[in-house]
C-alpha positions, 0 to 999 in steps of 0.5 A: 751391826751385822751378823758377825757381832752377834756370833762373836758376842755369843761365842765370847759369852758362851766361853766366859759364863759358867752356864748358858743352858736352857734353865739359865737363860730361860730365867734371864729371858723371864726377867728381861720380859718383865723389864720390857713390861715396865719399860715399854719404850725400851727395845733393849730387853728384847734384844737381851732376850734374843742374845739369851736365846742364841746363848741357850742354842749355842749350849745345845750345839747350834751356832748363831748362823744356824739359828738365824737361818732356821728362823728365816725358814720358819718366818717363810713358812708363817707367811703361807699360813692362815691363822684362827683366834682360839677361845683363850686369845691365842692363835693357831694356824689352820 
């Protein structure tokens, strides 16, 4: 499945749903992450989260290509960083 399928699906859902803003998609993402917790062998909830993120971005005026291009830039930036484990168990770049 190529990027064009993602773009077409996001555009179709954005046009079909009454709302695809941050609040609505945030609720869907939280629900899907809970689903992933209880179905550890299923990758679909993670894919659903990605679609929700793309829908929220679309509602904010960003198309799929723009989001994926920025994700690639962020990933490249991450590769050049060092990470320190914080006391609360999270990591911070140093």
